[in-house]
C-alpha atoms as one frame of an Amber mdcrd trajectory, in Angstrom:
protein
   0.480   0.091  -0.014   1.769   3.518  -1.309   1.670   5.965   1.279  -0.323
   8.542  -0.104  -3.262   5.885   0.059  -2.805   6.380   3.921  -4.750   8.546
   6.245  -2.276  11.548   7.508  -3.078  11.634  11.259  -3.645   7.854  11.716
  -1.209   6.139   9.423  -4.071   3.940   8.228  -5.497   2.669   4.969  -8.531
   4.893   3.872 -12.231   3.738   2.790 -11.043   3.367  -0.888  -8.216   1.018
   0.317 -10.218  -0.965   2.344 -12.643  -1.357  -0.663 -10.090  -2.803  -2.598
  -8.508  -4.983  -0.195 -12.256  -6.326   0.722 -12.939  -6.077  -2.882  -9.509
  -8.860  -3.351 -10.572 -11.345  -1.007 -14.074 -11.677  -1.754 -12.907 -12.253
  -5.491 -10.424 -14.808  -3.901 -13.230 -16.952  -2.058 -15.260 -17.007  -5.263
 -12.341 -18.218  -7.671 -10.893 -20.608  -5.034 -14.099 -22.110  -3.776 -12.539
 -20.869  -0.225 -15.554 -22.760   1.841 -14.133 -21.739   5.225 -13.331 -18.841
   4.577 -15.787 -15.796   5.368 -14.822 -12.154   5.530 -15.355 -10.715   8.802
 -15.607  -7.004   9.697 -16.268  -4.217  12.540 -17.219  -0.796  12.486 -15.735
   1.107  15.337 -17.314   4.422  15.972 -16.455   7.234  18.417 -18.970  10.023
  18.209 -17.234  12.856  21.414 -14.405  14.167  19.120 -16.152  17.432  18.754
 -16.664  17.713  23.031 -12.620  16.820  22.674 -11.537  19.582  20.511 -13.922
  22.388  22.317 -12.745  20.732  25.494  -8.729  20.446  24.793  -7.849  21.723
  21.386  -8.063  20.381  17.515  -4.244  19.021  18.163  -5.287  16.469  21.253
  -8.401  15.765  19.176  -5.610  14.289  16.626  -3.019  13.024  19.282  -6.143
  11.283  20.432  -7.198   9.986  17.158  -3.723   8.837  16.390  -3.764   6.840
  19.919  -6.931   5.065  19.040  -5.251   3.664  15.800  -2.249   3.017  17.906
  -4.151   0.576  20.426  -6.471  -1.187  17.329  -3.025  -1.638  15.454  -1.855
  -3.190  18.620  -4.706  -5.352  19.650  -5.084  -6.608  15.641  -1.748  -7.272
  15.416  -1.423  -9.673  18.536  -5.220 -11.009  17.857  -5.817 -11.253  14.783
  -5.232 -13.601  11.768  -2.320 -12.337   9.220  -4.818 -11.963   6.888  -6.553
  -8.595   8.152  -7.134  -4.855   7.218  -7.506  -2.029   9.724  -8.886   1.714
   7.932 -10.094   4.780   9.149 -13.414   5.195   7.072 -14.268   9.034   8.249
 -14.095  11.040  10.996 -13.682   8.907  14.466 -14.976   5.828  12.626 -12.690
   2.517  11.881 -13.108  -0.288   9.931 -11.221  -3.641  11.563 -11.212  -6.633
   9.351 -10.109 -10.068   9.102 -10.138 -12.865   6.110 -10.183 -16.263   7.448
 -12.182 -18.966   9.467 -13.272 -17.477  12.950 -16.857 -18.102  14.385 -19.596
 -16.120  14.720 -18.950 -15.915  18.956 -15.833 -15.381  18.895 -15.664 -12.440
  16.544 -17.997 -11.093  18.876 -15.838 -11.738  21.618 -12.522  -9.986  19.935
 -15.455  -6.945  19.791 -15.743  -6.750  23.226 -12.709  -6.558  23.886 -11.848
  -4.391  21.425 -14.197  -2.163  23.452 -13.114  -2.438  26.639  -9.015  -1.539
  25.681 -10.886   1.220  23.741 -12.761   2.541  26.551  -9.407   3.154  28.502
  -8.519   6.350  29.242  -6.471   8.520  27.008  -4.100  10.537  29.210  -2.284
  13.514  27.847  -4.518  14.224  25.648  -3.895  18.449  25.802  -3.065  18.334
  29.638  -6.241  16.152  30.332  -7.875  13.003  30.016 -10.405  11.561  27.379
 -12.358   8.635  28.162 -14.337   7.250  24.964 -16.615   4.477  24.376 -16.931
   2.637  20.871 -20.370   1.480  19.641 -19.332  -1.277  16.836 -21.230  -3.031
  13.934 -20.231  -6.775  13.688 -20.816  -8.349  10.039 -19.771 -12.217   8.805
 -19.896 -12.170   4.754 -18.979 -14.533   2.535 -18.215 -13.927  -1.081 -22.180
 -12.809  -2.036 -21.395  -9.381  -0.497 -19.640  -6.530  -2.245 -17.252  -3.931
   0.122 -20.057  -1.284  -0.722 -22.600  -3.211   1.051 -20.609  -4.478   4.136
 -19.802  -1.041   4.509 -23.215  -0.200   4.028 -24.928  -2.096   6.630 -21.815
  -1.457   9.427 -22.356   2.638   9.331 -26.436   1.993   8.675 -26.458  -0.200
  12.207 -24.490   2.301  13.805 -26.897   4.994  12.645 -29.761   3.159  13.891
 -27.989   2.649  17.103 -28.493   5.658  18.411 -32.418   4.691  18.809 -30.788
   2.316  21.944 -28.578   3.855  23.676 -28.190   1.084  25.844 -25.955  -1.241
  22.890 -22.956  -0.538  22.463 -22.186  -3.637  20.675 -24.100  -4.718  17.723
 -24.960  -6.999  14.715 -25.412  -5.572  11.328 -27.601  -8.887  10.351 -30.660
  -8.495   7.797 -32.176  -6.244   4.755 -32.839  -3.771   7.609 -29.434  -2.618
   8.278 -29.126  -1.694   4.560 -29.374   2.085   4.357 -33.581   3.293   3.558
 -32.671   5.029  -0.227 -30.838   1.538  -0.703 -33.737  -0.423   0.251 -36.309
   1.555  -1.318 -34.390   1.167  -4.845 -34.151  -2.740  -3.922 -37.726  -2.611
  -4.033 -38.476  -1.153  -7.021 -35.294  -3.603  -8.435 -37.451  -6.829  -7.177
 -40.294  -6.003  -9.207 -38.441  -7.046 -12.164 -36.015  -9.350 -10.536 -38.281
 -12.633 -11.885 -38.675 -11.308 -14.916 -35.059 -10.747 -15.686 -34.902 -14.288
 -14.238 -32.250 -13.178 -11.550 -33.960 -14.752  -8.402 -31.603 -18.695  -8.611
 -32.201 -21.041  -6.662 -28.291 -22.816  -4.710 -28.917 -26.113  -2.710 -26.462
 -26.734   0.323 -25.415 -30.259   0.030 -26.689 -32.167   3.296 -24.422 -35.254
   4.374 -25.034 -38.290   6.399 -23.181 -38.637   9.696 -22.570 -42.114   9.456
 -21.032 -42.806   5.808 -20.784 -39.363   4.741 -22.995 -40.170   1.776 -24.938
 -37.501   0.288 -28.791 -37.628   1.495 -29.910 -34.239  -0.409 -29.705 -30.433
  -0.324 -31.627 -27.472   1.594 -32.806 -25.157  -1.029 -30.967 -21.588  -0.583
 -33.134 -18.475  -2.140 -30.546 -16.213  -3.948 -30.810 -13.042  -6.037 -28.007
 -11.798  -8.806 -28.555  -8.410  -8.121 -26.871  -6.684 -11.629 -25.087  -3.949
  -9.478 -25.145  -5.439  -5.672 -23.778  -9.016  -6.353 -25.425 -11.967  -4.790
 -28.184 -11.134  -2.069 -29.161 -14.153   0.091 -32.606 -14.863   1.752 -33.066
 -12.882   4.169 -32.434  -9.352   2.266 -34.372 -10.920  -0.470 -37.524 -11.638
   1.358 -37.338  -8.821   3.857 -37.314  -6.691   0.650 -40.393  -8.815  -0.717
 -42.219  -8.442   2.379 -42.180  -4.571   1.950 -43.412  -4.586  -1.292 -46.136
  -7.494  -0.663 -44.422  -9.643  -3.358 -43.378 -12.430  -0.987 -46.485 -14.851
  -1.824 -45.321 -14.732  -5.691 -42.289 -14.797  -5.093 -42.288 -18.215  -2.667
 -44.457 -20.172  -5.648 -41.397 -19.147  -8.004 -38.746 -20.329  -5.764 -40.534
 -23.487  -4.505 -41.790 -24.433  -8.127 -37.601 -23.915  -9.662 -36.556 -26.024
  -6.733 -39.207 -29.051  -6.878 -38.518 -29.279 -10.516 -34.671 -29.154  -9.802
 -34.965 -32.016  -7.192 -37.374 -34.261  -9.661 -34.572 -34.339 -11.483 -31.994
 -36.086  -8.758 -31.629 -39.902  -8.056 -34.347 -41.191  -6.205 -32.526 -41.328
  -2.926 -31.773 -37.652  -2.170 -34.334 -35.273  -0.892 -35.264 -31.867  -1.117
 -35.648 -29.197   2.259 -37.615 -25.995   1.128 -37.811 -23.488   3.812 -41.623
 -22.393   4.330 -42.500 -18.987   5.001 -45.044 -17.298   7.832 -47.381 -16.075
   4.671 -47.372 -19.158   3.136 -48.109 -21.152   6.175 -50.810 -18.821   7.326
 -52.688 -19.187   4.526 -55.568 -21.841   4.678 -54.556 -23.046   1.000 -51.033
 -23.806   1.506 -50.684 -27.615   1.688 -53.293 -27.898  -1.511 -51.258 -25.527
  -3.599 -47.690 -27.808  -2.541 -49.622 -30.726  -3.394 -50.798 -29.294  -6.500
 -47.161 -28.053  -7.571 -45.857 -31.078  -5.939 -47.687 -33.259  -8.262 -46.765
 -31.042 -11.674 -43.005 -31.092 -10.840 -43.016 -34.972 -10.501 -41.302 -35.195
  -7.242 -42.948 -37.540  -4.538 -44.216 -36.118  -0.849 -41.907 -38.760   0.760
 -38.706 -36.768  -0.702 -39.714 -33.505   0.612 -39.344 -31.966   3.966 -40.831
 -28.636   4.375 -38.393 -26.212   6.991 -40.491 -24.206   9.458 -39.063 -21.539
  12.405 -40.292 -20.537  15.622 -41.282 -17.087  14.281 -43.871 -18.626  11.776
 -45.273 -20.226  14.702 -45.982 -17.523  17.118 -48.922 -16.029  15.066 -51.605
 -19.096  14.524 -49.994 -22.594  16.259 -53.390 -24.053  15.636 -53.780 -23.161
  12.067 -49.850 -24.128  11.513 -50.548 -27.343  13.418 -53.840 -27.851  10.763
 -51.664 -27.479   7.767 -48.371 -29.343   8.930 -50.729 -32.483   9.645 -52.082
 -32.557   5.892 -48.874 -32.379   4.455 -47.301 -34.910   7.000 -50.242 -37.029
   6.090 -49.285 -37.103   2.609 -45.932 -38.018   3.141 -43.935 -34.584   3.661
 -41.809 -34.355   6.345 -41.346 -31.504   8.880 -38.235 -29.700  10.313 -38.271
 -27.233  12.930 -35.268 -25.050  11.966 -32.647 -23.435  13.691 -33.308 -24.680
  16.752 -31.582 -23.235  19.973 -31.711 -19.498  18.006 -34.967 -18.825  19.426
 -37.280 -19.392  22.483 -36.987 -23.274  22.197 -40.539 -23.632  22.764 -40.959
 -27.123  23.553 -44.710 -26.835  23.038 -43.995 -27.498  19.481 -42.734 -30.407
  19.739 -45.366 -31.987  21.440 -47.943 -30.637  18.788 -46.755 -30.569  15.659
 -45.620 -33.392  13.613 -42.072 -32.662  13.547 -39.498 -35.365  12.230 -36.875
 -33.625  12.159 -34.666 -30.666  14.216 -32.514 -28.386  12.655 -29.705 -26.938
  14.952 -28.458 -23.514  14.653 -25.339 -22.999  13.629 -24.429 -20.914  17.056
 -25.696 -24.313  18.795 -22.289 -26.192  17.010 -19.644 -23.332  16.621 -18.096
 -23.968  20.286 -18.626 -27.869  20.671 -15.064 -28.563  20.117 -13.652 -26.466
  22.252 -16.464 -25.327  25.511 -17.205 -28.250  27.523 -20.713 -26.353  28.354
 -21.392 -26.329  24.748 -21.074 -29.811  23.872 -23.431 -30.229  27.359 -26.142
 -28.326  25.677 -25.852 -30.544  22.134 -25.918 -33.427  23.870 -28.841 -32.546
  25.984 -30.688 -31.780  22.744 -29.962 -34.838  20.700 -30.730 -36.788  24.060
 -34.010 -35.159  23.862 -34.473 -35.634  20.447 -33.918 -39.116  20.620 -36.484
 -39.526  23.316 -38.667 -38.016  21.184 -38.052 -40.017  18.000 -36.678 -36.998
  16.078 -33.745 -36.610  13.361 -31.274 -34.522  14.316 -29.536 -32.217  11.512
 -26.697 -29.905  12.432 -26.200 -26.408  10.152 -23.171 -24.863   9.793 -20.283
 -27.611   9.870 -17.179 -25.938   9.244 -14.310 -27.787  10.331 -13.878 -31.709
  10.355 -13.918 -31.800  14.340 -17.021 -30.018  14.568 -17.994 -32.946  12.059
 -16.904 -35.651  13.858 -18.199 -34.127  17.000 -21.910 -33.931  15.635 -21.492
 -37.150  14.143 -20.047 -38.989  17.752 -22.776 -37.125  19.864 -25.962 -38.923
  17.218 -26.465 -36.006  14.632 -27.562 -38.251  11.738 -27.404 -35.485   9.130
 -24.881 -32.797   8.767 -24.624 -29.396   6.331 -22.142 -26.543   6.188 -18.935
 -25.865   4.165 -16.452 -28.614   5.186 -18.892 -30.151   2.642 -19.796 -28.184
  -0.121 -20.894 -24.713  -0.314 -24.520 -23.859  -1.625 -24.204 -25.141  -5.273
 -26.040 -24.224  -8.548 -28.610 -26.931  -9.780 -26.002 -28.021 -12.468 -23.262
 -28.160  -9.889 -25.370 -30.154  -7.643 -26.326 -32.523 -10.183 -22.505 -33.083
 -10.870 -22.036 -34.058  -6.996 -24.646 -36.423  -6.904 -23.845 -38.411 -10.022
 -19.980 -38.804  -8.629
């Protein structure tokens, strides 16, 4: 990095150089099929520099910025992986990003450590002592996010943090972390996306823990946006909800996924995520059976995945719909188990066949005995209820071995394969 690209006060690279570095990481992940090397980013913002300048003078404010940069540099060199970047984005905003394997909890723990270090008083700033406490936005991204989208989400998350003064650490997850003008533009773009064939279905392979045999795939929605790149299902459906476009989008994705899965070998299953709007519709099971018949996929090869959030508003109605599906051979999975309230009443009232563990439930099982104990408790409960446990987010061989040893029958994650196009999954199935 040439000197001209560095910030005069802090010696750190600026926003343009940071964007180029992030772009290089993302491109490398795509070209090398780097399944276990996400980009982790955090944006730190210090807001009281006008008060520092007023109390001690502009020169003292500049020295404070330099001290902050020095602390961040020292922390990154001691605690972050070699492939990291540190940049001053603007004013009192700093970006720390890492390219490499790391869990969500580990990234948050680093942010908490940084917050404590940054909160330590800065002495001798123009004869006084400065005390600053940053707000930090966190994000884990893979190759489907552009640098502008990463930085935009982080910045907008911190902007929204003003409404939550007690919170100093926030995750920049979902479309609500997008700046409002961008979100409005995406609303307009989505109305044309289906016609332009920008919406695609990818397939996350699922494997048997007993013999690592391919047993099926989860269908995942993606939007190939012409300017922002690939947007995930959370963003896609959040925008669809804002435009009241969830129903046609869901039907479009289901038809694509079912038609694709019908061409797979007969032993492979398809897992399909169900939205709240679909489950709330009184004719949902009837429409899904019609799409199954049209596609040629038999009901016994389909699993519908639901989350606790879908069930909160109308548990009785959801139970009726799911019973109708289960009666025809469709199986039901309770997705993201462990990420919500874990209401065990659902397990009593609903025809559940699978428990899909949220990735947060498996991230720490190799290093943390408490995490492993929680996993064992869930598996024991599932066994008593005759439920099959599926582990999501498996990124290392140690995690795979652990969930297999503890009785999780199926696993999925970047260790096996990233989400694949229909053609790529077909090649994997035929291998």
